[in-house]
N, CA, C and O atoms as CSV, one atom per row, in Angstrom:
chain,resi,resn,atom,element,x,y,z
A,1,MET,N,N,0.834,-1.180,0.000
A,1,MET,CA,C,0.000,0.000,0.000
A,1,MET,C,C,0.879,1.244,0.000
A,1,MET,O,O,1.942,1.261,0.621
A,2,PRO,N,N,0.432,2.283,-0.698
A,2,PRO,CA,C,1.228,3.517,-0.766
A,2,PRO,C,C,1.173,4.333,0.528
A,2,PRO,O,O,0.234,4.232,1.318
A,3,LYS,N,N,2.208,5.135,0.709
A,3,LYS,CA,C,2.275,6.031,1.860
A,3,LYS,C,C,1.174,7.092,1.775
A,3,LYS,O,O,0.840,7.564,0.689
A,4,LEU,N,N,0.624,7.454,2.912
A,4,LEU,CA,C,-0.405,8.480,3.008
A,4,LEU,C,C,0.247,9.863,2.968
A,4,LEU,O,O,1.248,10.092,3.647
A,5,CYS,N,N,-0.308,10.784,2.182
A,5,CYS,CA,C,0.243,12.133,2.064
A,5,CYS,C,C,-0.424,13.071,3.069
A,5,CYS,O,O,-1.606,12.945,3.391
A,6,ARG,N,N,0.392,14.020,3.551
A,6,ARG,CA,C,-0.055,14.967,4.557
A,6,ARG,C,C,0.286,16.393,4.144
A,6,ARG,O,O,0.947,16.616,3.130
A,7,ASP,N,N,-0.167,17.338,4.928
A,7,ASP,CA,C,0.102,18.752,4.680
A,7,ASP,C,C,1.598,18.974,4.447
A,7,ASP,O,O,2.431,18.530,5.237
A,8,ASN,N,N,1.920,19.651,3.378
A,8,ASN,CA,C,3.281,20.020,2.979
A,8,ASN,C,C,4.123,18.880,2.417
A,8,ASN,O,O,5.281,19.109,2.066
A,9,ASP,N,N,3.591,17.657,2.317
A,9,ASP,CA,C,4.346,16.601,1.637
A,9,ASP,C,C,4.511,16.989,0.170
A,9,ASP,O,O,3.663,17.676,-0.399
A,10,LEU,N,N,5.600,16.544,-0.430
A,10,LEU,CA,C,5.962,16.990,-1.772
A,10,LEU,C,C,5.330,16.167,-2.880
A,10,LEU,O,O,5.079,14.969,-2.749
A,11,GLY,N,N,5.084,16.874,-3.985
A,11,GLY,CA,C,4.657,16.235,-5.219
A,11,GLY,C,C,5.438,16.819,-6.381
A,11,GLY,O,O,5.905,17.955,-6.317
A,12,LEU,N,N,5.577,16.035,-7.444
A,12,LEU,CA,C,6.188,16.535,-8.679
A,12,LEU,C,C,5.126,17.325,-9.441
A,12,LEU,O,O,3.983,16.884,-9.565
A,13,THR,N,N,5.511,18.489,-9.946
A,13,THR,CA,C,4.547,19.327,-10.669
A,13,THR,C,C,4.399,18.922,-12.132
A,13,THR,O,O,3.351,19.143,-12.739
A,14,GLY,N,N,5.443,18.332,-12.691
A,14,GLY,CA,C,5.392,17.963,-14.102
A,14,GLY,C,C,5.758,19.097,-15.039
A,14,GLY,O,O,5.584,18.976,-16.252
A,15,HIS,N,N,6.263,20.198,-14.498
A,15,HIS,CA,C,6.739,21.289,-15.351
A,15,HIS,C,C,8.050,21.851,-14.817
A,15,HIS,O,O,8.383,21.635,-13.652
A,16,PRO,N,N,8.809,22.578,-15.663
A,16,PRO,CA,C,10.210,22.849,-15.363
A,16,PRO,C,C,10.540,23.961,-14.367
A,16,PRO,O,O,11.604,23.885,-13.752
A,17,CYS,N,N,9.731,24.961,-14.166
A,17,CYS,CA,C,10.157,26.065,-13.290
A,17,CYS,C,C,10.226,25.624,-11.832
A,17,CYS,O,O,11.291,25.683,-11.217
A,18,THR,N,N,9.121,25.189,-11.284
A,18,THR,CA,C,9.084,24.609,-9.944
A,18,THR,C,C,8.789,23.137,-10.152
A,18,THR,O,O,7.652,22.769,-10.448
A,19,THR,N,N,9.787,22.295,-10.002
A,19,THR,CA,C,9.621,20.882,-10.345
A,19,THR,C,C,8.901,20.081,-9.272
A,19,THR,O,O,8.269,19.066,-9.565
A,20,GLN,N,N,8.997,20.542,-8.019
A,20,GLN,CA,C,8.265,19.880,-6.940
A,20,GLN,C,C,7.838,20.915,-5.918
A,20,GLN,O,O,8.512,21.920,-5.694
A,21,ILE,N,N,6.688,20.636,-5.301
A,21,ILE,CA,C,6.117,21.580,-4.339
A,21,ILE,C,C,5.225,20.791,-3.378
A,21,ILE,O,O,4.777,19.688,-3.692
A,22,GLY,N,N,4.980,21.365,-2.225
A,22,GLY,CA,C,4.125,20.720,-1.236
A,22,GLY,C,C,2.646,20.882,-1.532
A,22,GLY,O,O,2.237,21.737,-2.318
A,23,VAL,N,N,1.856,20.041,-0.885
A,23,VAL,CA,C,0.401,20.104,-0.964
A,23,VAL,C,C,-0.111,20.787,0.299
A,23,VAL,O,O,0.509,20.678,1.357
A,24,LYS,N,N,-1.231,21.488,0.199
A,24,LYS,CA,C,-1.823,22.167,1.355
A,24,LYS,C,C,-3.097,21.435,1.765
A,24,LYS,O,O,-4.094,21.472,1.044
A,25,ALA,N,N,-3.068,20.768,2.919
A,25,ALA,CA,C,-4.257,20.076,3.425
A,25,ALA,C,C,-5.346,21.104,3.725
A,25,ALA,O,O,-5.064,22.184,4.243
A,26,THR,N,N,-6.595,20.757,3.396
A,26,THR,CA,C,-7.709,21.680,3.614
A,26,THR,C,C,-8.618,21.230,4.755
A,26,THR,O,O,-9.640,21.861,5.023
A,27,GLN,N,N,-8.253,20.156,5.416
A,27,GLN,CA,C,-8.986,19.716,6.607
A,27,GLN,C,C,-7.967,19.553,7.731
A,27,GLN,O,O,-6.775,19.377,7.478
A,28,PHE,N,N,-8.443,19.614,8.964
A,28,PHE,CA,C,-7.499,19.612,10.085
A,28,PHE,C,C,-7.893,18.642,11.201
A,28,PHE,O,O,-7.261,18.631,12.258
A,29,THR,N,N,-8.928,17.829,10.978
A,29,THR,CA,C,-9.367,16.915,12.028
A,29,THR,C,C,-8.760,15.527,11.906
A,29,THR,O,O,-8.592,14.845,12.917
A,30,VAL,N,N,-8.425,15.088,10.691
A,30,VAL,CA,C,-7.829,13.766,10.481
A,30,VAL,C,C,-6.337,13.967,10.259
A,30,VAL,O,O,-5.916,14.711,9.374
A,31,ARG,N,N,-5.542,13.278,11.092
A,31,ARG,CA,C,-4.093,13.484,11.061
A,31,ARG,C,C,-3.355,12.155,10.965
A,31,ARG,O,O,-3.850,11.112,11.394
A,32,ALA,N,N,-2.174,12.221,10.399
A,32,ALA,CA,C,-1.233,11.103,10.395
A,32,ALA,C,C,0.088,11.655,10.905
A,32,ALA,O,O,0.603,12.634,10.365
A,33,ASN,N,N,0.635,11.039,11.933
A,33,ASN,CA,C,1.856,11.528,12.570
A,33,ASN,C,C,1.684,12.952,13.085
A,33,ASN,O,O,2.645,13.720,13.123
A,34,GLY,N,N,0.466,13.306,13.479
A,34,GLY,CA,C,0.183,14.636,14.006
A,34,GLY,C,C,0.032,15.711,12.951
A,34,GLY,O,O,-0.087,16.889,13.289
A,35,ILE,N,N,0.034,15.334,11.669
A,35,ILE,CA,C,-0.024,16.283,10.556
A,35,ILE,C,C,-1.330,16.052,9.796
A,35,ILE,O,O,-1.679,14.901,9.533
A,36,PRO,N,N,-2.072,17.124,9.431
A,36,PRO,CA,C,-3.318,16.942,8.689
A,36,PRO,C,C,-3.105,16.146,7.388
A,36,PRO,O,O,-2.126,16.341,6.668
A,37,VAL,N,N,-4.056,15.250,7.120
A,37,VAL,CA,C,-4.001,14.383,5.937
A,37,VAL,C,C,-4.433,15.173,4.695
A,37,VAL,O,O,-5.392,15.943,4.744
A,38,ALA,N,N,-3.718,14.974,3.586
A,38,ALA,CA,C,-4.071,15.592,2.304
A,38,ALA,C,C,-5.117,14.730,1.605
A,38,ALA,O,O,-5.154,13.512,1.779
A,39,ARG,N,N,-5.979,15.390,0.800
A,39,ARG,CA,C,-7.073,14.691,0.141
A,39,ARG,C,C,-7.229,15.141,-1.310
A,39,ARG,O,O,-6.604,16.102,-1.759
A,40,LEU,N,N,-8.077,14.417,-2.017
A,40,LEU,CA,C,-8.435,14.763,-3.395
A,40,LEU,C,C,-8.826,16.235,-3.472
A,40,LEU,O,O,-9.590,16.724,-2.639
A,41,ASN,N,N,-8.309,16.927,-4.458
A,41,ASN,CA,C,-8.564,18.346,-4.737
A,41,ASN,C,C,-7.872,19.310,-3.793
A,41,ASN,O,O,-8.062,20.519,-3.925
A,42,ASP,N,N,-7.073,18.826,-2.841
A,42,ASP,CA,C,-6.298,19.758,-2.029
A,42,ASP,C,C,-5.289,20.465,-2.933
A,42,ASP,O,O,-4.713,19.836,-3.820
A,43,PRO,N,N,-5.065,21.768,-2.719
A,43,PRO,CA,C,-4.224,22.536,-3.633
A,43,PRO,C,C,-2.723,22.364,-3.404
A,43,PRO,O,O,-2.264,22.043,-2.308
A,44,ALA,N,N,-1.993,22.591,-4.475
A,44,ALA,CA,C,-0.538,22.702,-4.378
A,44,ALA,C,C,-0.214,24.055,-3.765
A,44,ALA,O,O,-0.975,25.011,-3.916
A,45,LEU,N,N,0.914,24.133,-3.074
A,45,LEU,CA,C,1.391,25.418,-2.580
A,45,LEU,C,C,1.735,26.311,-3.777
A,45,LEU,O,O,1.934,25.810,-4.884
A,46,PRO,N,N,1.806,27.621,-3.564
A,46,PRO,CA,C,2.108,28.529,-4.678
A,46,PRO,C,C,3.427,28.163,-5.357
A,46,PRO,O,O,4.427,27.862,-4.705
A,47,HIS,N,N,3.391,28.199,-6.682
A,47,HIS,CA,C,4.589,27.888,-7.461
A,47,HIS,C,C,4.456,28.470,-8.861
A,47,HIS,O,O,3.442,29.076,-9.207
A,48,THR,N,N,5.505,28.273,-9.660
A,48,THR,CA,C,5.508,28.815,-11.021
A,48,THR,C,C,5.598,27.691,-12.047
A,48,THR,O,O,6.019,26.573,-11.751
A,49,TRP,N,N,5.185,28.033,-13.266
A,49,TRP,CA,C,5.354,27.126,-14.392
A,49,TRP,C,C,5.790,27.931,-15.599
A,49,TRP,O,O,5.691,29.158,-15.602
A,50,LEU,N,N,6.271,27.249,-16.620
A,50,LEU,CA,C,6.858,27.901,-17.789
A,50,LEU,C,C,5.785,28.273,-18.810
A,50,LEU,O,O,5.029,27.421,-19.277
A,51,VAL,N,N,5.733,29.560,-19.145
A,51,VAL,CA,C,4.871,30.052,-20.221
A,51,VAL,C,C,5.784,30.784,-21.190
A,51,VAL,O,O,6.317,31.847,-20.871
A,52,GLY,N,N,5.963,30.211,-22.378
A,52,GLY,CA,C,6.946,30.741,-23.317
A,52,GLY,C,C,8.339,30.557,-22.748
A,52,GLY,O,O,8.796,29.429,-22.559
A,53,ILE,N,N,9.017,31.665,-22.475
A,53,ILE,CA,C,10.355,31.591,-21.879
A,53,ILE,C,C,10.378,32.100,-20.437
A,53,ILE,O,O,11.447,32.242,-19.843
A,54,HIS,N,N,9.195,32.374,-19.875
A,54,HIS,CA,C,9.113,32.959,-18.533
A,54,HIS,C,C,8.416,32.021,-17.548
A,54,HIS,O,O,7.477,31.305,-17.895
A,55,CYS,N,N,8.904,32.051,-16.324
A,55,CYS,CA,C,8.233,31.335,-15.237
A,55,CYS,C,C,7.204,32.285,-14.627
A,55,CYS,O,O,7.546,33.376,-14.171
A,56,VAL,N,N,5.949,31.861,-14.626
A,56,VAL,CA,C,4.860,32.687,-14.106
A,56,VAL,C,C,4.085,31.898,-13.044
A,56,VAL,O,O,4.174,30.672,-12.965
A,57,ASN,N,N,3.332,32.631,-12.242
A,57,ASN,CA,C,2.540,31.981,-11.199
A,57,ASN,C,C,1.581,30.969,-11.797
A,57,ASN,O,O,0.978,31.211,-12.843
A,58,HIS,N,N,1.446,29.832,-11.125
A,58,HIS,CA,C,0.551,28.766,-11.576
A,58,HIS,C,C,-0.495,28.538,-10.498
A,58,HIS,O,O,-0.158,28.185,-9.368
A,59,SER,N,N,-1.748,28.735,-10.837
A,59,SER,CA,C,-2.820,28.483,-9.882
A,59,SER,C,C,-3.682,27.333,-10.383
A,59,SER,O,O,-3.658,26.997,-11.567
A,60,GLY,N,N,-4.422,26.749,-9.498
A,60,GLY,CA,C,-5.315,25.653,-9.880
A,60,GLY,C,C,-4.697,24.274,-9.776
A,60,GLY,O,O,-5.383,23.279,-10.013
A,61,ALA,N,N,-3.418,24.183,-9.429
A,61,ALA,CA,C,-2.764,22.878,-9.281
A,61,ALA,C,C,-3.306,22.207,-8.027
A,61,ALA,O,O,-3.537,22.863,-7.012
A,62,LYS,N,N,-3.512,20.872,-8.107
A,62,LYS,CA,C,-4.136,20.174,-6.993
A,62,LYS,C,C,-3.869,18.683,-7.058
A,62,LYS,O,O,-3.287,18.179,-8.019
A,63,VAL,N,N,-4.306,17.984,-6.016
A,63,VAL,CA,C,-4.304,16.519,-6.028
A,63,VAL,C,C,-5.445,16.097,-6.951
A,63,VAL,O,O,-6.593,16.484,-6.734
A,64,ASN,N,N,-5.136,15.310,-7.972
A,64,ASN,CA,C,-6.122,14.923,-8.984
A,64,ASN,C,C,-6.773,13.568,-8.740
A,64,ASN,O,O,-7.851,13.296,-9.268
A,65,VAL,N,N,-6.134,12.723,-7.951
A,65,VAL,CA,C,-6.617,11.360,-7.699
A,65,VAL,C,C,-6.400,11.037,-6.231
A,65,VAL,O,O,-5.419,11.472,-5.626
A,66,GLY,N,N,-7.323,10.270,-5.661
A,66,GLY,CA,C,-7.172,9.819,-4.284
A,66,GLY,C,C,-7.614,8.376,-4.147
A,66,GLY,O,O,-8.019,7.745,-5.124
A,67,SER,N,N,-7.536,7.862,-2.950
A,67,SER,CA,C,-7.911,6.484,-2.653
A,67,SER,C,C,-9.390,6.239,-2.941
A,67,SER,O,O,-10.228,7.118,-2.739
A,68,SER,N,N,-9.699,5.031,-3.417
A,68,SER,CA,C,-11.104,4.658,-3.630
A,68,SER,C,C,-11.679,3.973,-2.395
A,68,SER,O,O,-12.867,3.652,-2.362
A,69,THR,N,N,-10.842,3.747,-1.374
A,69,THR,CA,C,-11.317,3.023,-0.192
A,69,THR,C,C,-11.064,3.722,1.137
A,69,THR,O,O,-11.653,3.334,2.146
A,70,VAL,N,N,-10.209,4.738,1.172
A,70,VAL,CA,C,-9.887,5.421,2.428
A,70,VAL,C,C,-10.229,6.895,2.279
A,70,VAL,O,O,-9.855,7.542,1.301
A,71,PHE,N,N,-10.959,7.418,3.286
A,71,PHE,CA,C,-11.479,8.782,3.208
A,71,PHE,C,C,-11.190,9.536,4.497
A,71,PHE,O,O,-11.109,8.944,5.574
A,72,ALA,N,N,-11.035,10.849,4.373
A,72,ALA,CA,C,-10.926,11.748,5.521
A,72,ALA,C,C,-12.025,12.790,5.366
A,72,ALA,O,O,-12.048,13.536,4.387
A,73,GLU,N,N,-12.921,12.838,6.319
A,73,GLU,CA,C,-14.084,13.728,6.249
A,73,GLU,C,C,-14.866,13.503,4.955
A,73,GLU,O,O,-15.388,14.450,4.368
A,74,GLY,N,N,-14.945,12.245,4.514
A,74,GLY,CA,C,-15.750,11.882,3.352
A,74,GLY,C,C,-15.098,12.101,2.002
A,74,GLY,O,O,-15.738,11.899,0.971
A,75,ILE,N,N,-13.837,12.510,1.985
A,75,ILE,CA,C,-13.116,12.767,0.725
A,75,ILE,C,C,-11.900,11.858,0.667
A,75,ILE,O,O,-11.221,11.654,1.673
A,76,SER,N,N,-11.624,11.309,-0.524
A,76,SER,CA,C,-10.496,10.390,-0.734
A,76,SER,C,C,-9.178,10.984,-0.257
A,76,SER,O,O,-8.877,12.146,-0.532
A,77,VAL,N,N,-8.392,10.180,0.460
A,77,VAL,CA,C,-7.077,10.640,0.894
A,77,VAL,C,C,-6.075,10.543,-0.253
A,77,VAL,O,O,-6.229,9.728,-1.163
A,78,ALA,N,N,-5.050,11.386,-0.192
A,78,ALA,CA,C,-3.976,11.376,-1.183
A,78,ALA,C,C,-2.866,10.451,-0.720
A,78,ALA,O,O,-2.576,10.355,0.472
A,79,ARG,N,N,-2.236,9.758,-1.699
A,79,ARG,CA,C,-1.152,8.826,-1.410
A,79,ARG,C,C,0.002,9.056,-2.386
A,79,ARG,O,O,-0.182,9.635,-3.457
A,80,VAL,N,N,1.178,8.599,-2.005
A,80,VAL,CA,C,2.323,8.662,-2.915
A,80,VAL,C,C,1.950,7.922,-4.196
A,80,VAL,O,O,1.368,6.838,-4.143
A,81,THR,N,N,2.274,8.487,-5.308
A,81,THR,CA,C,1.996,8.081,-6.704
A,81,THR,C,C,0.639,8.560,-7.214
A,81,THR,O,O,0.361,8.414,-8.404
A,82,ASP,N,N,-0.218,9.128,-6.357
A,82,ASP,CA,C,-1.468,9.701,-6.867
A,82,ASP,C,C,-1.142,10.933,-7.702
A,82,ASP,O,O,-0.184,11.652,-7.418
A,83,SER,N,N,-1.947,11.168,-8.732
A,83,SER,CA,C,-1.757,12.303,-9.630
A,83,SER,C,C,-1.854,13.623,-8.867
A,83,SER,O,O,-2.743,13.820,-8.039
A,84,PHE,N,N,-0.906,14.528,-9.170
A,84,PHE,CA,C,-0.801,15.837,-8.521
A,84,PHE,C,C,-0.317,16.831,-9.554
A,84,PHE,O,O,0.731,16.615,-10.164
A,85,ASP,N,N,-1.051,17.924,-9.774
A,85,ASP,CA,C,-0.721,18.901,-10.814
A,85,ASP,C,C,-0.556,18.127,-12.126
A,85,ASP,O,O,-1.497,17.458,-12.554
A,86,PHE,N,N,0.612,18.198,-12.775
A,86,PHE,CA,C,0.861,17.388,-13.976
A,86,PHE,C,C,1.833,16.247,-13.689
A,86,PHE,O,O,2.358,15.617,-14.607
A,87,GLY,N,N,2.064,15.992,-12.403
A,87,GLY,CA,C,2.987,14.938,-11.986
A,87,GLY,C,C,2.305,14.003,-11.004
A,87,GLY,O,O,1.182,13.552,-11.232
A,88,GLU,N,N,2.999,13.716,-9.904
A,88,GLU,CA,C,2.448,12.808,-8.890
A,88,GLU,C,C,3.014,13.137,-7.525
A,88,GLU,O,O,4.066,13.767,-7.413
A,89,MET,N,N,2.316,12.708,-6.488
A,89,MET,CA,C,2.799,12.867,-5.119
A,89,MET,C,C,4.016,11.957,-4.926
A,89,MET,O,O,4.020,10.816,-5.387
A,90,ILE,N,N,5.050,12.468,-4.238
A,90,ILE,CA,C,6.275,11.686,-4.050
A,90,ILE,C,C,6.682,11.536,-2.597
A,90,ILE,O,O,7.634,10.814,-2.299
A,91,GLU,N,N,5.988,12.198,-1.688
A,91,GLU,CA,C,6.372,12.133,-0.280
A,91,GLU,C,C,5.138,11.842,0.572
A,91,GLU,O,O,4.044,12.337,0.298
A,92,GLY,N,N,5.337,11.028,1.611
A,92,GLY,CA,C,4.241,10.702,2.506
A,92,GLY,C,C,4.775,10.147,3.811
A,92,GLY,O,O,5.986,10.071,4.021
A,93,SER,N,N,3.865,9.763,4.677
A,93,SER,CA,C,4.211,9.227,5.991
A,93,SER,C,C,5.037,7.948,5.854
A,93,SER,O,O,4.777,7.126,4.976
A,94,ASP,N,N,6.025,7.787,6.720
A,94,ASP,CA,C,6.833,6.570,6.714
A,94,ASP,C,C,6.121,5.383,7.343
A,94,ASP,O,O,6.515,4.240,7.116
A,95,ASN,N,N,5.075,5.634,8.133
A,95,ASN,CA,C,4.436,4.520,8.810
A,95,ASN,C,C,2.908,4.476,8.734
A,95,ASN,O,O,2.277,3.670,9.418
A,96,VAL,N,N,2.307,5.343,7.902
A,96,VAL,CA,C,0.857,5.294,7.676
A,96,VAL,C,C,0.633,5.118,6.178
A,96,VAL,O,O,1.109,5.908,5.363
A,97,ARG,N,N,-0.095,4.076,5.842
A,97,ARG,CA,C,-0.357,3.738,4.433
A,97,ARG,C,C,-1.843,3.604,4.200
A,97,ARG,O,O,-2.606,3.341,5.129
A,98,ALA,N,N,-2.259,3.788,2.939
A,98,ALA,CA,C,-3.681,3.694,2.599
A,98,ALA,C,C,-3.847,2.989,1.259
A,98,ALA,O,O,-3.078,3.216,0.325
A,99,GLY,N,N,-4.839,2.150,1.180
A,99,GLY,CA,C,-5.127,1.419,-0.063
A,99,GLY,C,C,-5.880,2.237,-1.066
A,99,GLY,O,O,-6.189,1.750,-2.154
């Protein structure tokens, strides 16, 4: 089972300016290792992406996929390898996993 993702755990963005960035958990009642659990549609922290030859602010980046069996406050939890922005989540709890 993949590691469970939490607030500020890193994901790959899939674009060159900011290649990886943390996720921002939007709920605070369900925790893993004392840190709020990240879920489907939780946003990426502010970052930039390449437009033409310039790095510009990128908004709307988020967790795109979550667990089909584990939920926090009724929303799928995010796990390592779940789709994030144009990449995937790469960091999570060392001892909490979700199917």
